[in-house]
ZAZAMI-103671 format. One record per residue (C-alpha): residue in three letters; x, y, z. Coordinates in steps of 0.001 Angstrom, whole numbers, plus 500000, padded with zeros to 6 digits. Each point is the difference from the previous one (the first is absolute). Last residue first. Layout:
BEGIN
AlaXYZ;...
! end
This chain:
BEGIN
Unk576289815920533243;Unk498277497660502483;Unk499115501740503278;Unk496312500374499100;Unk499538496243499505;Unk501742499117503269;Unk497795502347502015;Unk501129503514500846;Unk499756501608503432;Unk497563500851502775;Unk499459498076503249;Unk496612500266501679;Unk499290499168503623;Unk496719500188501891;Unk500045499425503757;Unk497770498425502633;Unk499001500068503665;Unk502507502465501439;Unk499236500910503628;Unk501489503474500463;Unk501943501240503019;Unk501985502166497548;Unk503512498719500745;Unk498857496572501196;Unk497726499242497069;Unk502531501433497557;Unk502780497796501372;Unk497860496846500060;Unk498752500659496456;Unk503551500566498736;Unk501330496857501707;Unk497195497884498535;Unk500459501589496584;Unk503760499377500063;Unk499596496354501081;Unk497356499293497341;Unk502081501688497304;Unk503156498116500994;Unk498129496676499831;Unk498786500626496437;Unk496266500435499530;Unk498226497530497738;Unk496752501965499874;Unk500464502057496873;Unk497460501991498057;Unk501514501240496735;Unk498777503201498377;Unk500854500773496366;Unk500058503716499202;Unk502151499609496881;Unk503059502030500987;Unk499417500901503654;Unk499628496316500815;Unk498254499586503354;Unk500969497184502380;Unk497269499653502603;Unk499798498429503448;Unk497744497223501217;Unk497679499141502851;Unk497116497779498959;Unk498088499642503246;Unk496916497848499582;Unk499187497605497173;Unk497963502554498003;Unk502830502516500316;Unk500149502679502665;Unk500570503691499397;Unk498282499604496644;Unk501684501848497162;Unk499846503490498531;Unk501968502183497620;Unk500109503803499891;Unk500912501319496579;Unk502844502424499189;Unk502452497255499052;Unk502119500305503153;Unk498907496790501706;Unk497539501792502255;Unk498169497395502029;Unk496637499757501749;Unk499389497035502271;Unk496495498601500523;Unk498159498714503067;Unk501550502586502328;Unk496936502073500945;Unk501342503066498185;Unk501030497988496927;Unk496510498494499704;Unk498417503465500358;Unk502259501523497356;Unk499315497047497689;Unk496238500418500441;Unk500181503729499261;Unk502055499356496840;Unk497623497216498886;Unk497004502263500617;Unk501616502735497899;Unk500544497497497174;Unk496297499219499860;Unk498084496891500988;Unk496880499415497862;Unk501834497591497665;Unk500454497432502794;Unk501551496882498467;Unk502126501552497262;Unk500236503269501979;Unk501916498242502773;Unk502771499023497568;Unk500219503448498401;Unk499849501687503418;Unk502843497867501326;Unk502202500961497067;Unk499058503671500486;Unk500843499827503701;Unk503389498565499058;Unk500704496287500330;Unk503073498385501517;Unk499704496531498485;Unk499495496761501917;Unk496320500005499202;Unk496807498398501270;Unk499876501533503487;Unk500349503512498585;Unk496955499615497752;Unk497911498525502823;Unk501060502775502376;Unk498836502597497477;Unk496640498256499497;Unk499448499517503741;Unk500677503679500689;Unk497782501179497175;Unk497011497853501043;
! end
C-alpha cells in the first residue's frame, strides 16, 4: 500500500516534494503509514527508476515521478539560489538540444556507454531575487 500511496501523491503534483511533504500527504489518507516507511518506499522507487531524487541545494532531497501521467515528461530545472524557487522548463532552445545531443554522442563513444536519460539543473537568481 505504501508504494501506491507515494506514487499517487507524486502523480498529482507538479511540485518537487520532500520525503516529509510526501509523508504528510500520504498520512492524511493512510494514517498507519510512518515516515520511515515513506523513506524506504522512496529509496526503492528511486532504485527501480520510477522516481527521480534531486538535491537542489536546500539540504532536503526532493522527488518527482520519472515519467508523467501522460508519458515521458522530460524537462530541466532552473533553481534560484536566492528564494529556492524551482522552474521546470520543457521549451528547450535549439542550441541546448544540439549541444546535449553532441555531448551524449561524445560521452557514449568515449566511454562505450549507452546513455538513456539525463538530469540537468541550472542554478542562479530569478528575476525577483535580482532586483535591488
